[in-house]
C-alpha positions, 0 to 999 in steps of 0.5 A: 773427317780424319776423326771419324775414320780413326774411330771407326777404324779403331771400332773394328779393331777392338771388335776384331781383336776381343771378339777373337779371343772370345771366341778362342777362349769360348770355344777351347775352354769354354770359358766366357770372359766379361771383359772380353765380352765388354771390348766387343760391346764397347767397339760395336757401339763405337762403330754405330755411332760413329757410322751414324755421325758419318752419315748426319754430317755427310747429308 
């Protein structure tokens, strides 16, 4: 289960870091940065998969 906790923490960090930079750059300079947006989506997908994996093995 340690790897699952690591993946959940990693996905939270990815969402916070990439989403924060994306939000700041969007509201300050009206720029849509594709690389930051891709990072947020990958973090969200990783979070969903990790939570489903945790739920599957907790039952």
